[in-house]
C-alpha positions as CSV (number, residue, x, y, z in Angstrom):
1,M,-41.5,38.3,-82.8
2,K,-38.6,38.2,-80.3
3,R,-40.9,36.7,-77.7
4,V,-42.0,33.8,-80.0
5,L,-38.3,33.1,-81.0
6,L,-37.3,33.1,-77.3
7,K,-40.1,30.7,-76.4
8,S,-39.2,28.3,-79.2
9,M,-35.5,28.3,-78.1
10,V,-36.5,27.5,-74.6
11,V,-38.6,24.5,-75.8
12,L,-36.3,23.3,-78.5
13,A,-32.9,23.5,-76.8
14,P,-33.5,20.8,-74.2
15,A,-35.2,18.6,-76.8
16,S,-32.2,18.8,-79.1
17,L,-29.9,17.8,-76.2
18,L,-32.0,14.7,-75.5
19,Q,-32.0,13.7,-79.1
20,S,-28.2,13.9,-79.3
21,M,-27.6,11.4,-76.4
22,P,-27.5,7.9,-77.7
23,A,-29.6,5.5,-75.6
24,G,-26.6,3.1,-75.2
25,A,-24.6,5.8,-73.4
26,Q,-27.2,5.8,-70.6
27,V,-27.1,2.1,-69.7
28,S,-24.1,0.1,-68.5
29,P,-23.9,-3.4,-70.0
30,T,-24.1,-6.4,-67.8
31,T,-21.3,-8.9,-68.1
32,E,-21.1,-12.6,-67.3
33,R,-20.7,-13.2,-63.6
34,A,-17.2,-14.4,-62.6
35,A,-17.0,-18.0,-61.6
36,R,-15.2,-17.0,-58.4
37,V,-14.5,-13.5,-57.1
38,R,-11.2,-13.2,-55.2
39,I,-9.1,-10.4,-53.8
40,T,-5.9,-10.0,-55.8
41,K,-4.4,-7.0,-53.9
42,G,-5.1,-5.8,-50.4
43,P,-7.2,-4.9,-48.6
44,E,-5.0,-2.1,-47.3
45,N,-5.4,1.2,-45.5
46,E,-4.8,3.7,-48.2
47,R,-5.1,6.7,-46.0
48,A,-5.8,7.4,-42.3
49,D,-6.5,10.8,-40.8
50,P,-7.6,11.4,-37.2
51,D,-11.3,11.3,-38.1
52,F,-11.5,9.2,-41.3
53,A,-9.8,6.5,-43.3
54,I,-9.9,5.0,-46.8
55,V,-9.5,1.3,-47.4
56,S,-8.9,-0.1,-50.9
57,W,-8.5,-3.5,-52.5
58,T,-8.5,-5.0,-56.0
59,S,-10.4,-8.1,-57.1
60,N,-10.9,-9.8,-60.4
61,N,-14.0,-8.3,-62.2
62,P,-17.0,-9.8,-60.4
63,G,-19.3,-9.2,-63.5
64,A,-23.1,-9.5,-63.5
65,S,-24.8,-6.2,-62.7
66,P,-22.8,-3.1,-63.7
67,E,-23.1,-1.5,-60.3
68,H,-21.5,-3.1,-57.2
69,Y,-20.7,-2.0,-53.7
70,G,-17.4,-2.2,-51.8
71,I,-18.3,-2.8,-48.1
72,V,-16.1,-2.4,-45.0
73,H,-17.1,-3.9,-41.7
74,Y,-15.1,-2.3,-38.9
75,G,-14.7,-1.7,-35.2
76,M,-12.3,-1.3,-32.3
77,D,-12.5,-5.0,-31.4
78,P,-11.6,-7.6,-34.0
79,K,-14.4,-9.9,-32.7
80,K,-17.0,-7.1,-32.9
81,L,-16.9,-5.4,-36.3
82,D,-20.2,-3.7,-35.7
83,Q,-19.9,-0.7,-38.0
84,T,-20.4,-0.9,-41.7
85,T,-19.9,1.5,-44.6
86,K,-20.1,1.0,-48.3
87,S,-19.3,2.8,-51.5
88,P,-20.8,2.3,-55.0
89,I,-18.7,1.5,-58.0
90,R,-19.5,1.0,-61.7
91,L,-17.7,-2.0,-63.2
92,N,-15.7,-1.6,-66.4
93,P,-16.6,-4.6,-68.5
94,A,-13.4,-4.1,-70.6
95,R,-11.1,-4.6,-67.5
96,S,-10.3,-8.0,-65.9
97,Y,-10.0,-6.3,-62.4
98,T,-11.9,-3.9,-60.2
99,V,-10.5,-1.5,-57.6
100,F,-12.7,-0.8,-54.6
101,R,-12.2,2.3,-52.4
102,V,-14.3,2.8,-49.3
103,R,-14.2,5.8,-46.9
104,M,-14.9,5.4,-43.2
105,D,-16.0,8.6,-41.5
106,G,-16.4,9.6,-37.8
107,L,-13.3,7.8,-36.5
108,K,-11.6,8.6,-33.3
109,P,-8.0,9.9,-33.3
110,A,-5.2,7.7,-32.0
111,T,-7.3,4.6,-32.2
112,T,-6.7,1.1,-33.7
113,Y,-9.5,-0.1,-35.9
114,Y,-10.0,-3.7,-37.2
115,Y,-11.8,-4.3,-40.5
116,K,-12.7,-6.8,-43.2
117,V,-14.0,-6.2,-46.7
118,E,-16.5,-7.7,-49.1
119,S,-18.4,-6.7,-52.2
120,T,-22.0,-7.1,-53.4
121,E,-24.0,-6.4,-56.5
122,A,-26.3,-3.4,-56.4
123,Y,-29.3,-5.5,-55.6
124,G,-27.5,-7.0,-52.5
125,D,-26.4,-10.4,-54.0
126,S,-23.0,-11.1,-52.4
127,D,-19.9,-11.7,-54.6
128,E,-19.1,-14.4,-52.0
129,M,-15.7,-12.9,-51.3
130,E,-14.6,-11.7,-47.9
131,S,-11.1,-10.7,-46.6
132,S,-9.4,-11.7,-43.5
133,I,-9.4,-9.2,-40.6
134,R,-6.8,-6.4,-40.9
135,H,-6.1,-3.3,-38.8
136,F,-4.8,0.2,-38.9
137,A,-4.4,3.1,-36.4
138,T,-5.6,6.7,-36.9
139,P,-3.1,9.4,-36.0
140,R,-3.5,11.9,-33.2
């Protein structure tokens, strides 16, 4: 009897968890695409350590797909930003702005880096917004 009860608990417990999750909680809604995406704050170096840095910026909410990517193009020469890193973000449709934060790993200590930022939808469509080139230095 105990064995039958245990088997039924193993089968029914996960099923009851799935039933309690509303389908709407699993899907982020899409919103109308912004007519024009623009940076409203930054970009700025939020943190620089000898081997990594975090760049952040704020834009108006780009809308469209619920997932976007903040992308940083960087390098040691402002004319050759040949390294790229990106970070995913989920848009909050209730907010009029979006804060992007992107971490750059594998940096060299005591080095000046140049960078520019942009953002895209999850499927690669550009938000058609790009910053000017900025710079920061990593500490020793």
